[in-house]
KOLSE-648664 format. One record per residue (C-alpha): residue number from 1; residue in three letters; x, y, z. Coordinates in pm, whole numbers. Each point is the difference from the previous one (the first is absolute). Example, Ala and Ser with C-alpha at 12.3 -4.5 7.8 and 13.67 -1.06 7.14 Angstrom:
2
<rec nr="1" rest="ALA" X="1230" Y="-450" Z="780"/>
<rec nr="2" rest="SER" X="137" Y="344" Z="-66"/>
***
This chain:
382
<rec nr="1" rest="MET" X="1390" Y="290" Z="1783"/>
<rec nr="2" rest="ALA" X="295" Y="-145" Z="-194"/>
<rec nr="3" rest="LYS" X="-87" Y="-91" Z="-357"/>
<rec nr="4" rest="SER" X="62" Y="-367" Z="-84"/>
<rec nr="5" rest="LYS" X="233" Y="-73" Z="-291"/>
<rec nr="6" rest="ASN" X="-264" Y="-163" Z="-222"/>
<rec nr="7" rest="ASN" X="-210" Y="320" Z="-7"/>
<rec nr="8" rest="THR" X="263" Y="195" Z="-194"/>
<rec nr="9" rest="LEU" X="-4" Y="84" Z="-371"/>
<rec nr="10" rest="ASN" X="337" Y="-173" Z="-52"/>
<rec nr="11" rest="TYR" X="-135" Y="-324" Z="150"/>
<rec nr="12" rest="HIS" X="-306" Y="14" Z="-228"/>
<rec nr="13" rest="LEU" X="211" Y="62" Z="-312"/>
<rec nr="14" rest="ALA" X="233" Y="-286" Z="95"/>
<rec nr="15" rest="ALA" X="-303" Y="-230" Z="47"/>
<rec nr="16" rest="ILE" X="-120" Y="89" Z="-352"/>
<rec nr="17" rest="LYS" X="348" Y="-65" Z="-138"/>
<rec nr="18" rest="GLU" X="-1" Y="-347" Z="165"/>
<rec nr="19" rest="GLY" X="-353" Y="-79" Z="-122"/>
<rec nr="20" rest="LYS" X="-153" Y="-9" Z="350"/>
<rec nr="21" rest="ARG" X="-227" Y="293" Z="-84"/>
<rec nr="22" rest="SER" X="-135" Y="115" Z="-333"/>
<rec nr="23" rest="PHE" X="-48" Y="327" Z="-185"/>
<rec nr="24" rest="GLU" X="-271" Y="-13" Z="-266"/>
<rec nr="25" rest="ASN" X="-305" Y="198" Z="-100"/>
<rec nr="26" rest="ALA" X="-361" Y="-105" Z="63"/>
<rec nr="27" rest="PHE" X="-41" Y="-152" Z="-348"/>
<rec nr="28" rest="GLN" X="315" Y="-211" Z="36"/>
<rec nr="29" rest="SER" X="-109" Y="-123" Z="344"/>
<rec nr="30" rest="VAL" X="-349" Y="-102" Z="-115"/>
<rec nr="31" rest="THR" X="141" Y="-163" Z="-315"/>
<rec nr="32" rest="ARG" X="256" Y="-196" Z="200"/>
<rec nr="33" rest="MET" X="-267" Y="-110" Z="249"/>
<rec nr="34" rest="ILE" X="-221" Y="-136" Z="-280"/>
<rec nr="35" rest="LEU" X="269" Y="-154" Z="-222"/>
<rec nr="36" rest="GLU" X="183" Y="-169" Z="290"/>
<rec nr="37" rest="SER" X="-315" Y="-206" Z="62"/>
<rec nr="38" rest="GLU" X="-77" Y="-308" Z="-207"/>
<rec nr="39" rest="ILE" X="-126" Y="69" Z="-353"/>
<rec nr="40" rest="GLU" X="-177" Y="-260" Z="-211"/>
<rec nr="41" rest="LYS" X="-156" Y="-4" Z="-345"/>
<rec nr="42" rest="VAL" X="-371" Y="-81" Z="-3"/>
<rec nr="43" rest="VAL" X="-264" Y="-22" Z="-271"/>
<rec nr="44" rest="VAL" X="-300" Y="226" Z="67"/>
<rec nr="45" rest="ASN" X="-289" Y="8" Z="-248"/>
<rec nr="46" rest="GLY" X="223" Y="-155" Z="-266"/>
<rec nr="47" rest="LYS" X="281" Y="255" Z="47"/>
<rec nr="48" rest="THR" X="336" Y="-63" Z="166"/>
<rec nr="49" rest="THR" X="75" Y="248" Z="275"/>
<rec nr="50" rest="TYR" X="212" Y="33" Z="313"/>
<rec nr="51" rest="ASP" X="-120" Y="-74" Z="352"/>
<rec nr="52" rest="PHE" X="193" Y="159" Z="288"/>
<rec nr="53" rest="SER" X="-14" Y="-208" Z="317"/>
<rec nr="54" rest="ILE" X="28" Y="304" Z="231"/>
<rec nr="55" rest="PHE" X="-360" Y="89" Z="-88"/>
<rec nr="56" rest="ARG" X="-120" Y="-356" Z="73"/>
<rec nr="57" rest="THR" X="135" Y="-43" Z="354"/>
<rec nr="58" rest="GLY" X="-174" Y="79" Z="327"/>
<rec nr="59" rest="LYS" X="-333" Y="-90" Z="155"/>
<rec nr="60" rest="LYS" X="-197" Y="245" Z="-216"/>
<rec nr="61" rest="HIS" X="194" Y="49" Z="-324"/>
<rec nr="62" rest="ILE" X="-75" Y="129" Z="-349"/>
<rec nr="63" rest="ILE" X="-212" Y="-230" Z="-217"/>
<rec nr="64" rest="GLY" X="29" Y="31" Z="-378"/>
<rec nr="65" rest="MET" X="79" Y="354" Z="-129"/>
<rec nr="66" rest="TYR" X="281" Y="-140" Z="-218"/>
<rec nr="67" rest="ASP" X="-8" Y="279" Z="-260"/>
<rec nr="68" rest="GLU" X="-17" Y="274" Z="264"/>
<rec nr="69" rest="ILE" X="293" Y="-141" Z="201"/>
<rec nr="70" rest="ASN" X="212" Y="-49" Z="-314"/>
<rec nr="71" rest="SER" X="-77" Y="356" Z="-108"/>
<rec nr="72" rest="PHE" X="107" Y="131" Z="343"/>
<rec nr="73" rest="VAL" X="322" Y="-204" Z="3"/>
<rec nr="74" rest="SER" X="100" Y="122" Z="-347"/>
<rec nr="75" rest="PHE" X="-77" Y="357" Z="118"/>
<rec nr="76" rest="VAL" X="227" Y="-12" Z="308"/>
<rec nr="77" rest="LYS" X="270" Y="-192" Z="-187"/>
<rec nr="78" rest="ASP" X="9" Y="265" Z="-273"/>
<rec nr="79" rest="ALA" X="15" Y="275" Z="268"/>
<rec nr="80" rest="SER" X="279" Y="-178" Z="188"/>
<rec nr="81" rest="GLU" X="206" Y="-8" Z="-321"/>
<rec nr="82" rest="GLY" X="-41" Y="375" Z="-56"/>
<rec nr="83" rest="GLY" X="-287" Y="-20" Z="-249"/>
<rec nr="84" rest="SER" X="-284" Y="248" Z="-51"/>
<rec nr="85" rest="SER" X="-202" Y="-169" Z="277"/>
<rec nr="86" rest="ARG" X="219" Y="183" Z="255"/>
<rec nr="87" rest="GLU" X="-207" Y="311" Z="-66"/>
<rec nr="88" rest="MET" X="-338" Y="-172" Z="2"/>
<rec nr="89" rest="ALA" X="-256" Y="-136" Z="242"/>
<rec nr="90" rest="PHE" X="-163" Y="-343" Z="-30"/>
<rec nr="91" rest="VAL" X="-381" Y="25" Z="6"/>
<rec nr="92" rest="LEU" X="-241" Y="-293" Z="32"/>
<rec nr="93" rest="VAL" X="-338" Y="81" Z="-156"/>
<rec nr="94" rest="GLY" X="-305" Y="-224" Z="32"/>
<rec nr="95" rest="GLU" X="-344" Y="-60" Z="147"/>
<rec nr="96" rest="PRO" X="-40" Y="26" Z="380"/>
<rec nr="97" rest="GLY" X="63" Y="-321" Z="192"/>
<rec nr="98" rest="ASN" X="233" Y="-181" Z="-240"/>
<rec nr="99" rest="GLY" X="312" Y="7" Z="218"/>
<rec nr="100" rest="LYS" X="192" Y="314" Z="-105"/>
<rec nr="101" rest="THR" X="48" Y="135" Z="352"/>
<rec nr="102" rest="PHE" X="66" Y="-350" Z="135"/>
<rec nr="103" rest="LEU" X="281" Y="-50" Z="-254"/>
<rec nr="104" rest="VAL" X="175" Y="326" Z="100"/>
<rec nr="105" rest="GLU" X="-39" Y="-63" Z="374"/>
<rec nr="106" rest="PHE" X="129" Y="-356" Z="-44"/>
<rec nr="107" rest="LEU" X="304" Y="135" Z="-189"/>
<rec nr="108" rest="SER" X="61" Y="258" Z="277"/>
<rec nr="109" rest="ALA" X="-12" Y="-268" Z="272"/>
<rec nr="110" rest="LYS" X="249" Y="-216" Z="-193"/>
<rec nr="111" rest="TYR" X="228" Y="301" Z="-49"/>
<rec nr="112" rest="ARG" X="1" Y="78" Z="374"/>
<rec nr="113" rest="ASN" X="94" Y="-363" Z="72"/>
<rec nr="114" rest="PHE" X="275" Y="19" Z="-262"/>
<rec nr="115" rest="LEU" X="147" Y="316" Z="156"/>
<rec nr="116" rest="SER" X="-7" Y="-152" Z="349"/>
<rec nr="117" rest="GLU" X="292" Y="-227" Z="-101"/>
<rec nr="118" rest="ASP" X="335" Y="145" Z="108"/>
<rec nr="119" rest="ARG" X="157" Y="19" Z="-347"/>
<rec nr="120" rest="ASN" X="-303" Y="173" Z="-152"/>
<rec nr="121" rest="ARG" X="-74" Y="239" Z="285"/>
<rec nr="122" rest="ARG" X="-32" Y="371" Z="-79"/>
<rec nr="123" rest="TYR" X="211" Y="250" Z="193"/>
<rec nr="124" rest="THR" X="-10" Y="375" Z="42"/>
<rec nr="125" rest="PHE" X="190" Y="258" Z="205"/>
<rec nr="126" rest="LYS" X="-68" Y="257" Z="267"/>
<rec nr="127" rest="PHE" X="188" Y="309" Z="115"/>
<rec nr="128" rest="LEU" X="111" Y="6" Z="364"/>
<rec nr="129" rest="ASN" X="73" Y="279" Z="251"/>
<rec nr="130" rest="MET" X="-189" Y="262" Z="-199"/>
<rec nr="131" rest="ASP" X="-46" Y="211" Z="315"/>
<rec nr="132" rest="LYS" X="375" Y="80" Z="-9"/>
<rec nr="133" rest="HIS" X="-52" Y="219" Z="-307"/>
<rec nr="134" rest="GLY" X="-225" Y="246" Z="179"/>
<rec nr="135" rest="LYS" X="-235" Y="18" Z="-302"/>
<rec nr="136" rest="TYR" X="-235" Y="-287" Z="81"/>
<rec nr="137" rest="GLY" X="-126" Y="83" Z="350"/>
<rec nr="138" rest="ARG" X="-73" Y="-312" Z="199"/>
<rec nr="139" rest="ILE" X="7" Y="-230" Z="-302"/>
<rec nr="140" rest="THR" X="290" Y="-238" Z="68"/>
<rec nr="141" rest="THR" X="-31" Y="-265" Z="-274"/>
<rec nr="142" rest="ILE" X="-140" Y="31" Z="-352"/>
<rec nr="143" rest="GLU" X="-81" Y="-303" Z="-217"/>
<rec nr="144" rest="SER" X="17" Y="19" Z="-376"/>
<rec nr="145" rest="GLN" X="-362" Y="91" Z="-78"/>
<rec nr="146" rest="THR" X="-13" Y="-213" Z="-315"/>
<rec nr="147" rest="TYR" X="196" Y="-295" Z="144"/>
<rec nr="148" rest="GLU" X="292" Y="68" Z="-236"/>
<rec nr="149" rest="ASP" X="253" Y="-279" Z="-37"/>
<rec nr="150" rest="PRO" X="337" Y="58" Z="171"/>
<rec nr="151" rest="LEU" X="166" Y="-41" Z="-341"/>
<rec nr="152" rest="VAL" X="-193" Y="306" Z="-122"/>
<rec nr="153" rest="LEU" X="173" Y="187" Z="283"/>
<rec nr="154" rest="ALA" X="334" Y="-159" Z="-96"/>
<rec nr="155" rest="MET" X="-43" Y="124" Z="-360"/>
<rec nr="156" rest="ASN" X="-64" Y="353" Z="129"/>
<rec nr="157" rest="LEU" X="259" Y="34" Z="279"/>
<rec nr="158" rest="PHE" X="203" Y="252" Z="-199"/>
<rec nr="159" rest="GLU" X="-102" Y="265" Z="-250"/>
<rec nr="160" rest="THR" X="156" Y="-170" Z="-304"/>
<rec nr="161" rest="GLY" X="-59" Y="-349" Z="-134"/>
<rec nr="162" rest="ASP" X="373" Y="-68" Z="-36"/>
<rec nr="163" rest="GLU" X="61" Y="61" Z="371"/>
<rec nr="164" rest="ASN" X="-287" Y="-233" Z="92"/>
<rec nr="165" rest="LYS" X="130" Y="-273" Z="-232"/>
<rec nr="166" rest="ALA" X="350" Y="40" Z="144"/>
<rec nr="167" rest="PHE" X="-143" Y="-36" Z="353"/>
<rec nr="168" rest="LEU" X="-185" Y="-323" Z="-94"/>
<rec nr="169" rest="ALA" X="313" Y="-142" Z="-163"/>
<rec nr="170" rest="LYS" X="246" Y="100" Z="273"/>
<rec nr="171" rest="GLN" X="-209" Y="-42" Z="315"/>
<rec nr="172" rest="VAL" X="-190" Y="-319" Z="-90"/>
<rec nr="173" rest="GLY" X="195" Y="-147" Z="-289"/>
<rec nr="174" rest="PHE" X="-269" Y="-2" Z="-269"/>
<rec nr="175" rest="SER" X="137" Y="-73" Z="-347"/>
<rec nr="176" rest="ASP" X="-66" Y="237" Z="-292"/>
<rec nr="177" rest="ASN" X="-263" Y="-237" Z="-141"/>
<rec nr="178" rest="GLU" X="-179" Y="-26" Z="336"/>
<rec nr="179" rest="ILE" X="-2" Y="379" Z="34"/>
<rec nr="180" rest="GLU" X="-143" Y="39" Z="-352"/>
<rec nr="181" rest="LYS" X="-272" Y="-253" Z="85"/>
<rec nr="182" rest="ILE" X="-85" Y="188" Z="321"/>
<rec nr="183" rest="TYR" X="-13" Y="329" Z="-192"/>
<rec nr="184" rest="ASP" X="-255" Y="-147" Z="-244"/>
<rec nr="185" rest="ASP" X="-245" Y="62" Z="286"/>
<rec nr="186" rest="TYR" X="137" Y="343" Z="92"/>
<rec nr="187" rest="ARG" X="-244" Y="257" Z="130"/>
<rec nr="188" rest="PRO" X="58" Y="318" Z="201"/>
<rec nr="189" rest="MET" X="-90" Y="18" Z="366"/>
<rec nr="190" rest="GLY" X="-342" Y="135" Z="93"/>
<rec nr="191" rest="ALA" X="-27" Y="372" Z="71"/>
<rec nr="192" rest="CYS" X="4" Y="-26" Z="380"/>
<rec nr="193" rest="SER" X="276" Y="-265" Z="16"/>
<rec nr="194" rest="GLY" X="219" Y="206" Z="-232"/>
<rec nr="195" rest="TYR" X="-63" Y="315" Z="202"/>
<rec nr="196" rest="ILE" X="77" Y="-169" Z="334"/>
<rec nr="197" rest="TRP" X="313" Y="-166" Z="-145"/>
<rec nr="198" rest="ASN" X="120" Y="344" Z="-109"/>
<rec nr="199" rest="ASP" X="-63" Y="130" Z="354"/>
<rec nr="200" rest="ILE" X="210" Y="-285" Z="141"/>
<rec nr="201" rest="LYS" X="273" Y="77" Z="-256"/>
<rec nr="202" rest="ASN" X="13" Y="362" Z="117"/>
<rec nr="203" rest="PHE" X="-7" Y="-102" Z="368"/>
<rec nr="204" rest="THR" X="298" Y="-239" Z="-39"/>
<rec nr="205" rest="ASP" X="194" Y="217" Z="-250"/>
<rec nr="206" rest="GLY" X="-32" Y="-275" Z="-262"/>
<rec nr="207" rest="ASN" X="185" Y="-269" Z="200"/>
<rec nr="208" rest="ILE" X="-154" Y="-318" Z="-146"/>
<rec nr="209" rest="ASP" X="88" Y="-221" Z="300"/>
<rec nr="210" rest="GLU" X="-171" Y="245" Z="237"/>
<rec nr="211" rest="MET" X="-296" Y="34" Z="-237"/>
<rec nr="212" rest="LEU" X="-58" Y="-376" Z="-8"/>
<rec nr="213" rest="LYS" X="-28" Y="-3" Z="381"/>
<rec nr="214" rest="PHE" X="-333" Y="180" Z="-46"/>
<rec nr="215" rest="ILE" X="-133" Y="-292" Z="-210"/>
<rec nr="216" rest="GLU" X="-161" Y="-321" Z="125"/>
<rec nr="217" rest="ILE" X="-122" Y="-278" Z="-230"/>
<rec nr="218" rest="ILE" X="-334" Y="-157" Z="98"/>
<rec nr="219" rest="PRO" X="-230" Y="-263" Z="-157"/>
<rec nr="220" rest="VAL" X="-323" Y="125" Z="-158"/>
<rec nr="221" rest="PRO" X="-301" Y="-117" Z="208"/>
<rec nr="222" rest="LEU" X="-211" Y="-261" Z="-180"/>
<rec nr="223" rest="SER" X="-328" Y="68" Z="180"/>
<rec nr="224" rest="GLU" X="-312" Y="-45" Z="-213"/>
<rec nr="225" rest="SER" X="-202" Y="224" Z="232"/>
<rec nr="226" rest="LEU" X="253" Y="286" Z="-28"/>
<rec nr="227" rest="GLY" X="-22" Y="-9" Z="-381"/>
<rec nr="228" rest="THR" X="380" Y="-21" Z="-35"/>
<rec nr="229" rest="VAL" X="147" Y="-197" Z="-294"/>
<rec nr="230" rest="THR" X="-350" Y="-98" Z="-118"/>
<rec nr="231" rest="GLY" X="-266" Y="270" Z="27"/>
<rec nr="232" rest="LYS" X="-355" Y="37" Z="-127"/>
<rec nr="233" rest="TYR" X="-177" Y="322" Z="-95"/>
<rec nr="234" rest="PRO" X="-374" Y="-51" Z="-54"/>
<rec nr="235" rest="ALA" X="-189" Y="265" Z="-200"/>
<rec nr="236" rest="LYS" X="-204" Y="221" Z="233"/>
<rec nr="237" rest="ASP" X="-305" Y="223" Z="-42"/>
<rec nr="238" rest="LYS" X="59" Y="296" Z="-228"/>
<rec nr="239" rest="ILE" X="-15" Y="249" Z="289"/>
<rec nr="240" rest="THR" X="229" Y="-178" Z="246"/>
<rec nr="241" rest="SER" X="271" Y="-109" Z="-244"/>
<rec nr="242" rest="SER" X="307" Y="220" Z="-30"/>
<rec nr="243" rest="ALA" X="358" Y="-21" Z="-121"/>
<rec nr="244" rest="VAL" X="110" Y="27" Z="365"/>
<rec nr="245" rest="ASP" X="-100" Y="-365" Z="49"/>
<rec nr="246" rest="LEU" X="244" Y="-96" Z="-276"/>
<rec nr="247" rest="LEU" X="288" Y="246" Z="28"/>
<rec nr="248" rest="GLY" X="-5" Y="142" Z="354"/>
<rec nr="249" rest="GLU" X="-18" Y="360" Z="121"/>
<rec nr="250" rest="GLU" X="170" Y="268" Z="209"/>
<rec nr="251" rest="SER" X="20" Y="-105" Z="365"/>
<rec nr="252" rest="ILE" X="-85" Y="259" Z="267"/>
<rec nr="253" rest="GLN" X="176" Y="-209" Z="269"/>
<rec nr="254" rest="ARG" X="328" Y="6" Z="-195"/>
<rec nr="255" rest="LEU" X="-22" Y="372" Z="-66"/>
<rec nr="256" rest="LEU" X="-4" Y="52" Z="378"/>
<rec nr="257" rest="HIS" X="349" Y="-159" Z="17"/>
<rec nr="258" rest="ILE" X="168" Y="100" Z="-328"/>
<rec nr="259" rest="THR" X="154" Y="347" Z="0"/>
<rec nr="260" rest="ASP" X="72" Y="17" Z="-374"/>
<rec nr="261" rest="THR" X="-332" Y="39" Z="-184"/>
<rec nr="262" rest="ASN" X="164" Y="-108" Z="-329"/>
<rec nr="263" rest="ASN" X="77" Y="-345" Z="140"/>
<rec nr="264" rest="PRO" X="-195" Y="-258" Z="-206"/>
<rec nr="265" rest="TYR" X="-24" Y="-223" Z="310"/>
<rec nr="266" rest="ARG" X="-296" Y="220" Z="95"/>
<rec nr="267" rest="PHE" X="-205" Y="-217" Z="-236"/>
<rec nr="268" rest="ASP" X="-127" Y="-321" Z="157"/>
<rec nr="269" rest="LEU" X="8" Y="-248" Z="-289"/>
<rec nr="270" rest="ARG" X="-98" Y="-301" Z="210"/>
<rec nr="271" rest="ARG" X="-344" Y="161" Z="30"/>
<rec nr="272" rest="GLY" X="-44" Y="-114" Z="-360"/>
<rec nr="273" rest="ALA" X="-24" Y="-360" Z="-124"/>
<rec nr="274" rest="LEU" X="281" Y="24" Z="-258"/>
<rec nr="275" rest="ALA" X="294" Y="87" Z="228"/>
<rec nr="276" rest="ARG" X="-63" Y="-308" Z="215"/>
<rec nr="277" rest="VAL" X="56" Y="-231" Z="-299"/>
<rec nr="278" rest="ALA" X="268" Y="214" Z="-169"/>
<rec nr="279" rest="GLY" X="290" Y="-223" Z="108"/>
<rec nr="280" rest="GLY" X="-54" Y="-286" Z="-245"/>
<rec nr="281" rest="GLY" X="-364" Y="-70" Z="84"/>
<rec nr="282" rest="ILE" X="-330" Y="-69" Z="-175"/>
<rec nr="283" rest="HIS" X="-263" Y="275" Z="-10"/>
<rec nr="284" rest="PHE" X="-350" Y="-136" Z="-58"/>
<rec nr="285" rest="SER" X="-256" Y="253" Z="-125"/>
<rec nr="286" rest="ASP" X="-345" Y="-153" Z="31"/>
<rec nr="287" rest="VAL" X="-254" Y="121" Z="-262"/>
<rec nr="288" rest="ILE" X="248" Y="258" Z="-132"/>
<rec nr="289" rest="TYR" X="-232" Y="162" Z="-256"/>
<rec nr="290" rest="LYS" X="-264" Y="74" Z="264"/>
<rec nr="291" rest="ASN" X="227" Y="274" Z="141"/>
<rec nr="292" rest="LYS" X="-71" Y="359" Z="-103"/>
<rec nr="293" rest="LYS" X="191" Y="143" Z="-294"/>
<rec nr="294" rest="ASP" X="263" Y="200" Z="189"/>
<rec nr="295" rest="LEU" X="94" Y="-308" Z="204"/>
<rec nr="296" rest="VAL" X="36" Y="-207" Z="-317"/>
<rec nr="297" rest="GLN" X="229" Y="275" Z="-133"/>
<rec nr="298" rest="VAL" X="211" Y="-40" Z="315"/>
<rec nr="299" rest="TYR" X="20" Y="-372" Z="-79"/>
<rec nr="300" rest="LEU" X="112" Y="82" Z="-356"/>
<rec nr="301" rest="GLY" X="298" Y="198" Z="133"/>
<rec nr="302" rest="VAL" X="89" Y="-271" Z="250"/>
<rec nr="303" rest="ILE" X="-28" Y="-284" Z="-254"/>
<rec nr="304" rest="GLN" X="198" Y="177" Z="-271"/>
<rec nr="305" rest="ASN" X="272" Y="175" Z="201"/>
<rec nr="306" rest="ARG" X="13" Y="-225" Z="309"/>
<rec nr="307" rest="VAL" X="27" Y="303" Z="231"/>
<rec nr="308" rest="ILE" X="-209" Y="154" Z="276"/>
<rec nr="309" rest="GLU" X="-7" Y="374" Z="-70"/>
<rec nr="310" rest="ILE" X="-126" Y="265" Z="245"/>
<rec nr="311" rest="ASP" X="60" Y="373" Z="-50"/>
<rec nr="312" rest="GLY" X="288" Y="-72" Z="-238"/>
<rec nr="313" rest="TYR" X="180" Y="-233" Z="242"/>
<rec nr="314" rest="LYS" X="53" Y="-352" Z="-135"/>
<rec nr="315" rest="TRP" X="37" Y="-340" Z="162"/>
<rec nr="316" rest="PRO" X="86" Y="-284" Z="-244"/>
<rec nr="317" rest="ILE" X="-188" Y="-321" Z="73"/>
<rec nr="318" rest="ASP" X="61" Y="-364" Z="-91"/>
<rec nr="319" rest="THR" X="-346" Y="-154" Z="-19"/>
<rec nr="320" rest="LEU" X="-196" Y="-252" Z="-203"/>
<rec nr="321" rest="ILE" X="-348" Y="149" Z="-54"/>
<rec nr="322" rest="VAL" X="-284" Y="-248" Z="-47"/>
<rec nr="323" rest="ALA" X="-362" Y="112" Z="-33"/>
<rec nr="324" rest="THR" X="-347" Y="-143" Z="-58"/>
<rec nr="325" rest="SER" X="-312" Y="139" Z="-163"/>
<rec nr="326" rest="ASN" X="-343" Y="-130" Z="-88"/>
<rec nr="327" rest="ASN" X="-122" Y="19" Z="-359"/>
<rec nr="328" rest="SER" X="-255" Y="277" Z="46"/>
<rec nr="329" rest="GLU" X="245" Y="241" Z="168"/>
<rec nr="330" rest="PHE" X="267" Y="-80" Z="-259"/>
<rec nr="331" rest="HIS" X="-227" Y="60" Z="-300"/>
<rec nr="332" rest="ARG" X="-138" Y="319" Z="155"/>
<rec nr="333" rest="PHE" X="359" Y="120" Z="38"/>
<rec nr="334" rest="LEU" X="88" Y="-103" Z="-358"/>
<rec nr="335" rest="SER" X="-293" Y="201" Z="-136"/>
<rec nr="336" rest="GLU" X="160" Y="320" Z="137"/>
<rec nr="337" rest="LYS" X="255" Y="41" Z="-276"/>
<rec nr="338" rest="GLU" X="211" Y="260" Z="181"/>
<rec nr="339" rest="GLU" X="109" Y="-267" Z="249"/>
<rec nr="340" rest="ALA" X="183" Y="-202" Z="-268"/>
<rec nr="341" rest="PRO" X="356" Y="49" Z="143"/>
<rec nr="342" rest="ILE" X="-70" Y="-198" Z="316"/>
<rec nr="343" rest="ILE" X="-140" Y="-292" Z="-205"/>
<rec nr="344" rest="ASP" X="320" Y="0" Z="-208"/>
<rec nr="345" rest="ARG" X="199" Y="-36" Z="323"/>
<rec nr="346" rest="CYS" X="-198" Y="-306" Z="113"/>
<rec nr="347" rest="ARG" X="48" Y="-358" Z="-116"/>
<rec nr="348" rest="ILE" X="-365" Y="-108" Z="-11"/>
<rec nr="349" rest="CYS" X="-75" Y="-366" Z="69"/>
<rec nr="350" rest="TYR" X="-360" Y="-114" Z="-39"/>
<rec nr="351" rest="VAL" X="-106" Y="-257" Z="259"/>
<rec nr="352" rest="SER" X="-272" Y="-242" Z="-105"/>
<rec nr="353" rest="HIS" X="-224" Y="-215" Z="216"/>
<rec nr="354" rest="ASN" X="101" Y="-363" Z="40"/>
<rec nr="355" rest="THR" X="-183" Y="-226" Z="-248"/>
<rec nr="356" rest="ASN" X="182" Y="-326" Z="78"/>
<rec nr="357" rest="TYR" X="-246" Y="-224" Z="186"/>
<rec nr="358" rest="LYS" X="280" Y="-203" Z="167"/>
<rec nr="359" rest="MET" X="163" Y="311" Z="144"/>
<rec nr="360" rest="GLN" X="-342" Y="124" Z="104"/>
<rec nr="361" rest="ARG" X="-13" Y="-280" Z="257"/>
<rec nr="362" rest="ASP" X="299" Y="153" Z="183"/>
<rec nr="363" rest="LEU" X="-144" Y="351" Z="-28"/>
<rec nr="364" rest="THR" X="-330" Y="-124" Z="145"/>
<rec nr="365" rest="ALA" X="191" Y="-151" Z="293"/>
<rec nr="366" rest="TYR" X="144" Y="349" Z="66"/>
<rec nr="367" rest="ALA" X="-348" Y="152" Z="-17"/>
<rec nr="368" rest="ILE" X="-182" Y="-240" Z="234"/>
<rec nr="369" rest="GLY" X="291" Y="-74" Z="235"/>
<rec nr="370" rest="SER" X="153" Y="-331" Z="106"/>
<rec nr="371" rest="GLU" X="-219" Y="-73" Z="305"/>
<rec nr="372" rest="THR" X="-288" Y="-248" Z="-29"/>
<rec nr="373" rest="ARG" X="-337" Y="176" Z="-31"/>
<rec nr="374" rest="THR" X="-256" Y="-55" Z="278"/>
<rec nr="375" rest="THR" X="-348" Y="123" Z="87"/>
<rec nr="376" rest="LEU" X="-62" Y="254" Z="278"/>
<rec nr="377" rest="THR" X="-35" Y="-292" Z="244"/>
<rec nr="378" rest="ARG" X="342" Y="-136" Z="-103"/>
<rec nr="379" rest="GLU" X="-141" Y="-296" Z="-199"/>
<rec nr="380" rest="TYR" X="191" Y="-100" Z="-313"/>
<rec nr="381" rest="LEU" X="-176" Y="83" Z="-324"/>
<rec nr="382" rest="HIS" X="86" Y="-331" Z="-169"/>
***
């Protein structure tokens, strides 16, 4: 099948240059989504604060939670500007039933809608004609396991940064300032993508035009049920939980095809929840402190270093990590002093119950539903 012109890396880079597509990290995307909506100053309990209209639209939207929303917006804005929040997770702590999970799921739904617009859409790449190499058995196409952005590939086409910058300037026409801005978000390719790219380089004797024929640019699927772009990991029972559900594991099916046992593609990262949101997504960890200690330690590494690491192989990820916890689990975790490092890596936001009687009317409408109440014989109550 002939590859259409708009699936090529050059087309994608040209579209970014013209502003038709965007290259930004998860924090920048979420910040832009929130700040592009209408913002107004409101007085709440005698204090002036900001109200972001994106959280107030839709049939069932967020009610109240002004402090919590402002805390979250300042967190992602700081992270998008390269602040310390880049290496932290945002954790909502409060009593059960006060809307923590609802807030995160509402944010995730808005983010998916935002990314469904053409200019904001996320793209990744896949390798074609892998069966020609003779090392991959019957595997013909391989998608980037962590949904890496095509520009991450463009920044790693050659072994030196200068060659990559020269390629971006010559081939696409990026200015020096634009290249510097792109390189602010530089990260290496994941272990398997880098390994496969090196295989392609050897197969084509380093001819870049031939190498790029093995690349196809594709949009990242936005399916809620697949857990791509926005994914949720609920804490499980102590026995059944394992790091495999987060990071992935070695795949027996792939080992049957791959001849080189050192190939990191033998690890199936999509088996874990993190890889599916690694391309600029939101990872939601529900009741994070309920997980057993070794899993929380895995989270510490992911939050701090923003990489998935298995057996020494590394896959950089671009993910906003949001979590919830109830008070009892959080305080139990705090009492175990040796777990202090993970707390230091979390921006804790305490969520209170709503005490505003006017807002309570809207919350009650959510609780009892909008339909008129009737008896069992369908007679109206009033």
